[in-house]
N, C-alpha and C positions, 0 to 999 in steps of 0.2 A: 926489192924482201923476196927473204926467205921463206917460202910456204910450209916448208917442209916442219913435222915438229918435231921438237927434241925428244930424247927417251923420257924424262921427267913429265913433259906434255901430255905425253902420249897415256902416261902412267896417270893424272889429272885427269885427262879423260875418260879413262876407265874407271875412276872415283867419282865423275859426275855420272857416267853413264847408270853404273850401278845404281851410286843413291835416288837415281830418278825411277829406276825401274823396280825397285824396293818402296820407295816412300811416296810416290806421288799417288796419293788415292785410286785404285782400279775404277773405283765409280765416277770419280771427277774424271777419271782419263775417257771412261766410257762414254759421258754426256760432250765431252771435246769433238771425240770420232763421230758422233753421231749430230753435231751439229747444233747441240743444245745449249742455250747462254746461260754460265753459269749466276748462281745467286748472288748476292754481297757476301752472306754466310760461308760459302762457297770458297770465294774467290778470298777471304779473311783465313778461314782456316790453313789455306795451301801457304799464306804468307808467314802463315805462323809455324807450320812445317820447316819452310826457309830459314825463317830466323831462328828456332832452334837447333836447327845445324852452323847456322853461321855467314848463310849465303843470302840473306833477302839483301845484303846492299853492296855488289860487289864495287861498285865507283864511289863510294865514299873513303875518305879517308879511314885508317885503322884506330885514331882516337876516337875515332865518334861511333865505333864500332863497323867497321867497313870489313873488306877480305883482303885487301894487302893484296890483290891477283896483280899478275901484269896482264899489258893489253891482251894477252895470246889466251890467257886463263879465261878472263873477259868474255873474248871471241867463240872461246871454246863453250862454254859456261850457257852464252845465249843460243848456242847453236843448236848443242843439245835438248836444251830447254823447246826450242822453235820444232826439231826434229817429234819429242816426241808428246809436242802439244801441249805442255805444260806453261799456265798463263803468267805469265810475266808479272812482277809487284805492281798494281796500278802507278802508274808514272807520279799522278797530281801530287804525293808526299813522297814519296822516298827519292823519284827523280828530276823533280821540277822544284818544290820550294823546300826541302831541304835542303840543296846546295847554295840557294840563294840564303838562306837561314845560316850556315856555317860559314858565307862570304863577307855577310852584310850585320848579320845579327848581331846581339849582344850576350855576352856571355849568360846572363838569365835568360836571355831567348833560349838560345841552345840547351840549356836545361832544362826548360820548360818545356820543349817541343820538340826537339829529335830523339828520345827516347821512346816515346808516344809513336810517333815517326816508322822506328825499326822495327817495334815490337807489333804494329799493325792493329792499335787500339783506337787510331784515329784514323777517321775516312777525309781525307781532303780535296777542295774540286778547284777547279780555275776561275776565277774572275777577269777577265779580260775584253772580251768582246763585245759589243753592247749595241742595240739595233740598231743603230747607224751609223756606228764605229767596228767595222772589223778589218776589212785590209789594213786602211787606213786607221791605225790602232792608237795615233798619238790624236785624235780628234774625240776620243772619249769627252762624257760628259758629267759623269757620276760624281758626284762632289763628295768631299769632307772637308767638314770647316772647323777650326781647333775654338773648343770652349770647353777654358779651364786646364782640366785634364783628360781630357775627352776629346773626340773628334765626332762630329755630327754628320752621319752619311746618307745623300741622297742619290737617286738614282736606280739606274737596272744595267742586269747583266745579262747576256743570253748566249745560247749553243754551251752551256755547264753542262759538261759532258757528268752522269753519274752525279748530277747535283743533290738529288731527291736522298741518296745516301753521304751525304757529305755531312759531317760535325763541323768544320770549319772548311773556310775559302777563303784563298790568299787573290788583293784585289789589285787592282790601279786604281786611283783617285785622283781627282783633280782639287789640286792643294792650290793652284796660283792660276789666277785667269789673264794676270796681265803680262805675262812673260809669253815669249815664244812655248808655243803649245807640247814638246817635248820636255822644257825644261819646267814644268807646274803639274807635274804628275809623280804621286808619292803610292808606295805598296805598304800594304797593310791587311794584317789578319785579324778575321773578321768569324767569332762565334755564331755559328748560323743559328742557335738557339736564341741570339738577342732578339728584343723585342720590335718587331716594326720591321722584318725581313719575312717576305712571303714570295711561295716559290709555284711557278706553272710549267707542269709536264707540258715538254712539244711532241709530238708524236712523228715520228720518221715514215719516210713512204716505203719501209719492212714491215709497217704495225707497229713498233716498240718505243716509248717513251725514253728514248736513252738518257736523252738532252731537256735542257730545262731552261726559263727565263727566273731570276732571280730580281726581285726587285724591295730597293731600300727606302725606307721611310721615315726619316728621322729617327736613324738608326745608332745607337752611342758605342762608340768604340773608344775603350783605352786609349790616349795616345801610347802606353808602354806597347802598345802591338804594333807601329811602325817601324818595318825595317828601314835602316841605314839613315840617311838625313831625309828631310822633309823636303818633296821636289827633286829628287833624286830615283825617282821608280824607273823612269827611264833604262835607264842604266842596268840596273836591276833587271828589268824587264827586258832587255836583250840577251843577256846572258843565258837567262832562264830558257827563252825560244830556241837561242842556237842548240840547249841540251834534248828540249823536245824535235828539235827537226832533225839532228844527228840519230833520238831515241824512235823515228817513224819512219826511216829508211827501210825498217824490217826484213831482213836477209834469214835468219835463220825460217819464218814462219814461208818464208818465199820459197826457201828450198823444200820444206813440206807439203806447199802447194803444188809444187811442180808435180812433186812427188807423184801426186791424185789426182795431176793431171795428165801426167802418162798413165795413170793405172785406168783412169777413166775413161781415156781414150782407146784404150786396146779392151776395154770390155763394150765399144759403142761402134755397131755395125754401120759400114760407111756405103750402104745400098750398093754395094757392085761385088758383096761374097766375101767382103775383109773387111778389117775394123779401121778406125780412123789413126792408128798409126804407123795404116800401109800406105794413109793418105799422103800426098809430097807435099800435097799445099798447106795440109794441117801439120809435118813434122816439119817443114821450114818455121812455120812463125814458130813452136814449140821448140824449136833452137836457136833464132833469134832471141825467143825470154830464156835462157838458159843461160846463153854467152852474158848477157845484158846482167842476170842477177851474180853469176862470178865474177864481172869486174867492178859490178857493185859492191860484194863482199871484199877484193881488195881495196877499196876507196876507201871504206868502211876503218878496213884496219891500219889503214896511212893516218884517217884521223884517231884512231885509239892511241895507235904509236905515238902522236904528238901531245895528246892529253899525258900520257906518262910524265915526261918533262915540264909538266906545268901552263901548257898551252892550252887555251881554251877554243873550241871549237871555232872558227871562222864562216867565211863566205861557204868553205866545202860543206860544211851542218846543211846549207841550202842546198847544194849538188846534190848529196845524200838525199834531202826531201824529196828533191825536184824527181829524180830518177827512181827513187822506192816507190812513191807513189805509183807514180804513172805505171810502172812497173806490174803493181799489184792491181793495176783498172785492167792492163792488156790480159794479165791472168783471168780477171773475171770472165773478160769478152769471150777467152777461148771455154771458158766452163759451158758458156750461154751457147759458144755455137756446137760445143758437143751434145747440150741438152735441146737444140732445137726447139721443134714445136712443143718440146713437152715443158716449154717458159712458159707457157702461152697460156692454158686452162686457171682460171680463177679460183685456189682451194681456200676456204676459210679457215680451216685447221692451220694453216701456214702463220697466220698473224698471231699466233695464240702462243704463250710461253710452254716450251717443253716439246713442239712440234717437232718431231727428229726429220730434219730436212738441210742438206747443205752438200754443199759441193765434196763431203768428206762422209757425210750420212745413207744409211738405207732409202730416204727419200729426197737424194739431192736434187734430181732435176725439176721437180715441184718447185723447190724455193732458190734455185740457182741467181733467178730474177729478182728477186728480193735481197740475196748478197750483194747482186752489183747494184742496184740501186742504192743499196747502205752505202756501197764503197765509193759512192761519186764522193763523198765527203772529202775522202784521205788527200784531194788537191786542192782544199780548202783548207780544213782547218791548220795550227801551226803553223799559219801567213800562206795564203794563198801562193801558188804557184808560179803565177803571174809575177806577183810581188817578190818570190824570190829571184827570179830573172831580172830584176830591177838589183837587188841587191848586188847578185854578182858581178851585173855590169859596172856599177859603181867600185865595189872592191876588187876585182880580178880584174876589171880592163880599163878600170880610172873615167868611165862615160859620165 
């Protein structure tokens, strides 16, 4: 693969940089740099700026409002977004449910849902995992029983990231219990305002209620909200997960974190009159991370190239997910190593929204441990890395 950009691609790169420097709001950039979590309103504000520019959905076909960019342009855009710290569009709508609606939805469903997703008028969340069905997703038990023109949904979903903000949820539900478990699942879109839905926040180790449990008690959902065919939801779910796993690799933000690691190491005394960038053992760890990040970037580029010719990401998406998430956790460990005993004190303020503490912010040592704890989830969501290794064994090695 030729990694050099053409003159046209370099021009595009400059266009992206100029746009981000001028249009990514300074107050949002300051919050990102300080490690302050952005609110729903702030995220939507930024997404609408991208929508106005026509850059909200690089992976969508042009006919639905996508950019028509090449894989290299998509890579350049994602990289520049990551380097400046601009949040990517929340994945559940643009990157996850939208491609499923495009591929398997009716014309009416496309007209109904896609414009609002594109314009960030509607916030989506994911309803896959259940209290007793996580990595073994096919064992899910949330049921949807046909009743005339509706389905009656009962059950619960868990780990619903930002479910507290959601207007809609896309759910896997069991519509047939008399067949192989993978064959009795359907893909249903549910309005979160429907009577019978209850949401319970789950407070994580970092003190933030980022995920939720959602309960369905005799929730009546129009049958017109079924995507594709009944009992074919497992097929659609696997396609969605391959896109999710590819997105999880996180190369652009990995580059930004790597730059922060180097700066932090240069500012951290090694106890022998120098800084941690002079420490041979630490420099070796940093070099290993940088080499693996570059290798991951090339692997991601090959996957994007395959997408341009109509191929869906296959087992390579599992590889990207494994390497990307484990690499992010290794960076967390290096930040903890630099923070040292400053990770230990309990600081109540670090559990409050707006506390300025992260590996990128002024109070970085105090909350490095919280970032470390929060990111332990990376190797679990999107299908645990243990399950991804099983997928690779079957798809690549034929085991």
